[in-house]
C-alpha positions as CSV (number, residue, x, y, z in Angstrom):
1,X,-21.9,-62.2,8.8
2,X,-21.7,-64.1,12.2
3,X,-23.5,-67.5,10.7
4,X,-20.5,-68.0,8.5
5,X,-18.3,-69.9,10.6
6,X,-15.0,-68.2,9.1
7,X,-16.3,-64.9,9.7
8,X,-13.8,-64.3,12.6
9,X,-10.7,-65.4,10.6
10,X,-11.7,-63.5,7.7
11,X,-11.8,-60.5,9.8
12,X,-8.6,-61.4,11.7
13,X,-6.9,-61.8,8.3
14,X,-8.1,-58.3,7.0
15,X,-7.2,-56.9,10.3
16,X,-3.7,-57.9,10.0
17,X,-3.6,-56.9,6.7
18,X,-4.6,-53.3,7.6
19,X,-1.4,-53.0,9.5
20,X,0.5,-52.0,6.4
21,X,-0.8,-49.6,4.2
22,X,-1.6,-52.1,1.3
23,X,-4.1,-53.6,3.6
24,X,-6.2,-50.6,3.4
25,X,-7.2,-51.5,-0.2
26,X,-7.5,-54.8,0.3
27,X,-10.2,-54.4,2.9
28,X,-12.0,-51.9,0.7
29,X,-11.8,-54.6,-2.6
30,X,-13.6,-57.4,0.1
31,X,-16.4,-54.9,1.3
32,X,-17.0,-54.1,-2.3
33,X,-17.3,-57.9,-3.1
34,X,-19.4,-58.3,-0.2
35,X,-21.4,-55.4,-1.4
36,X,-22.0,-57.4,-4.8
37,X,-22.6,-60.9,-3.3
38,X,-25.4,-59.4,-1.1
39,X,-27.1,-57.6,-3.9
40,X,-27.2,-60.8,-5.8
41,X,-28.8,-62.5,-2.8
42,X,-26.1,-64.6,-1.6
43,X,-25.3,-63.4,2.4
44,X,-23.4,-66.5,3.0
45,X,-20.8,-67.7,2.9
46,X,-18.8,-64.6,3.1
47,X,-16.9,-64.5,-0.1
48,X,-13.0,-65.6,0.1
49,X,-10.3,-63.3,0.4
50,X,-8.4,-63.0,-3.0
51,X,-5.0,-60.7,-2.2
52,X,-4.4,-59.8,-5.8
53,X,-8.1,-59.2,-6.8
54,X,-9.1,-57.4,-3.7
55,X,-6.2,-55.0,-3.9
56,X,-6.7,-54.1,-7.1
57,X,-10.2,-53.5,-6.9
58,X,-9.9,-51.5,-3.8
59,X,-7.0,-49.4,-5.3
60,X,-9.7,-48.3,-8.1
61,X,-12.1,-47.3,-5.6
62,X,-9.7,-45.5,-3.7
63,X,-8.5,-43.5,-6.7
64,X,-12.2,-42.6,-7.7
65,X,-13.2,-41.5,-4.1
66,X,-10.2,-39.1,-4.0
67,X,-11.6,-37.5,-7.0
68,X,-15.1,-37.4,-5.4
69,X,-13.6,-35.9,-2.3
70,X,-11.6,-33.3,-4.3
71,X,-15.1,-32.3,-6.0
72,X,-16.3,-32.1,-2.7
73,X,-13.6,-29.8,-1.1
74,X,-13.8,-27.7,-4.5
75,X,-17.7,-27.2,-4.1
76,X,-17.2,-26.5,-0.2
77,X,-14.4,-23.5,-1.0
78,X,-16.4,-22.4,-3.4
79,X,-19.5,-22.1,-1.6
80,X,-17.9,-20.4,1.2
81,X,-15.3,-18.2,-0.1
82,X,-17.8,-15.2,-0.3
83,X,-17.5,-15.3,4.0
84,X,-14.2,-16.9,3.9
85,X,-12.2,-13.5,3.1
86,X,-14.2,-11.3,6.0
87,X,-13.8,-14.1,8.0
88,X,-9.8,-14.1,7.9
89,X,-9.7,-10.1,8.1
90,X,-12.0,-10.3,11.2
91,X,-10.5,-13.0,12.8
92,X,-11.1,-13.0,16.5
93,X,-13.4,-10.4,16.8
94,X,-17.3,-10.1,17.2
95,X,-17.4,-10.1,13.4
96,X,-15.1,-12.8,12.7
97,X,-17.7,-15.0,15.0
98,X,-20.6,-13.4,13.2
99,X,-19.2,-14.6,9.6
100,X,-18.1,-17.7,10.9
101,X,-21.7,-18.8,11.5
102,X,-22.9,-19.1,7.8
103,X,-19.9,-20.9,7.0
104,X,-20.5,-23.7,9.3
105,X,-24.3,-23.9,8.5
106,X,-23.0,-24.5,4.5
107,X,-20.4,-26.8,5.6
108,X,-22.7,-28.8,7.5
109,X,-25.7,-29.0,5.1
110,X,-22.6,-29.9,2.4
111,X,-21.4,-32.5,4.5
112,X,-24.7,-34.2,4.9
113,X,-25.6,-33.7,1.1
114,X,-22.5,-35.2,0.1
115,X,-22.5,-37.9,2.7
116,X,-26.0,-39.1,1.3
117,X,-24.7,-39.1,-2.0
118,X,-21.3,-40.8,-1.4
119,X,-23.4,-43.9,0.5
120,X,-25.6,-44.3,-2.3
121,X,-23.6,-43.7,-5.3
122,X,-20.8,-46.0,-3.7
123,X,-23.2,-48.9,-3.2
124,X,-24.6,-48.7,-7.0
125,X,-20.9,-48.5,-8.1
126,X,-20.1,-51.6,-5.6
127,X,-23.2,-53.5,-7.2
128,X,-21.9,-52.8,-10.8
129,X,-18.2,-53.6,-9.9
130,X,-17.5,-50.0,-11.6
131,X,-15.6,-47.3,-9.0
132,X,-16.2,-44.7,-11.5
133,X,-20.2,-45.0,-11.5
134,X,-20.0,-42.9,-8.4
135,X,-19.9,-40.0,-11.1
136,X,-22.7,-40.7,-12.6
137,X,-25.0,-38.0,-11.3
138,X,-27.9,-37.7,-13.5
139,X,-28.6,-41.1,-12.8
140,X,-28.4,-41.3,-9.1
141,X,-29.6,-38.2,-7.6
142,X,-33.1,-39.3,-9.0
143,X,-33.0,-42.5,-7.7
144,X,-31.7,-41.1,-4.0
145,X,-34.7,-38.5,-4.2
146,X,-37.1,-41.8,-4.8
147,X,-35.8,-43.6,-1.9
148,X,-34.9,-40.8,0.2
149,X,-35.7,-42.3,3.5
150,X,-34.0,-45.6,2.9
151,X,-30.8,-43.8,1.4
152,X,-31.0,-41.7,4.7
153,X,-31.6,-44.4,7.3
154,X,-28.7,-46.6,5.3
155,X,-26.2,-43.8,5.4
156,X,-26.7,-43.1,8.9
157,X,-26.1,-46.9,9.4
158,X,-23.0,-46.9,7.3
159,X,-21.5,-44.4,9.5
160,X,-22.3,-45.5,12.3
161,X,-20.4,-48.9,11.6
162,X,-17.7,-47.0,10.4
163,X,-17.7,-44.8,13.7
164,X,-18.0,-48.1,15.7
165,X,-14.8,-49.6,13.7
166,X,-12.7,-46.6,14.3
167,X,-13.4,-46.6,18.1
168,X,-11.5,-49.8,18.2
169,X,-8.8,-48.4,16.6
170,X,-8.6,-45.4,19.3
171,X,-9.2,-47.6,22.4
172,X,-6.6,-50.3,21.2
173,X,-4.8,-52.3,18.6
174,X,-7.1,-55.1,19.0
175,X,-9.7,-52.7,17.5
176,X,-7.7,-52.7,14.3
177,X,-7.5,-56.3,13.6
178,X,-11.3,-56.9,14.8
179,X,-13.5,-53.9,14.8
180,X,-12.6,-52.3,11.8
181,X,-12.9,-55.0,9.6
182,X,-16.0,-56.3,11.4
183,X,-17.4,-52.8,10.5
184,X,-16.4,-53.4,6.9
185,X,-18.4,-57.0,6.9
186,X,-21.7,-55.1,7.8
187,X,-20.9,-52.0,5.6
188,X,-20.4,-54.4,2.6
189,X,-23.7,-56.1,3.5
190,X,-25.5,-52.3,3.8
191,X,-24.1,-51.3,0.4
192,X,-25.3,-54.1,-1.2
193,X,-28.2,-54.2,0.0
194,X,-28.8,-50.3,-0.7
195,X,-27.3,-50.5,-4.2
196,X,-30.3,-53.3,-5.1
197,X,-33.0,-50.8,-4.0
198,X,-31.4,-48.1,-6.2
199,X,-30.8,-50.5,-9.3
200,X,-34.4,-51.7,-9.0
201,X,-35.9,-48.1,-8.6
202,X,-33.9,-47.3,-12.2
203,X,-35.9,-50.1,-13.8
């Protein structure tokens, strides 16, 4: 990204748009565009920002991801429900603390599994320009098992870049217009590389 002379101006543009709600969707659409371009072997130059096109694309990804996280939430609640009622009835007691342990373990394991699937399926969706491809479970899960270490590594890097972007927001306003968009550029490249690996596995 840094080798593109326009990287800074594009970061600032996405960052300034992010000040308003609609900018989040434009940024998401732009990350998807970078992923698609990277998967085609074209790292540079960075794609141009097209407000209307990126907004439409970002909204589609947003709605698909809302459904994804609703599924995650439903499965989590379903799996922890056997322990949830005893926890609530024994809250503040030793028994309540004992019941909380399996809930925390199940939630942690689910978060790891869903995070790996999220990054892997989203990378395929962005490469194929189809947000709803994140729900192609029967196709994506075997791909993840064939590339488990690459998926694990890429998922970790994606969340690390996201964390770096969020630190900028917590630290100061400058982070909103520089570190968040910059972490988006990095994530876009990772999604593209990851999606390409996954698609080649499926051939």
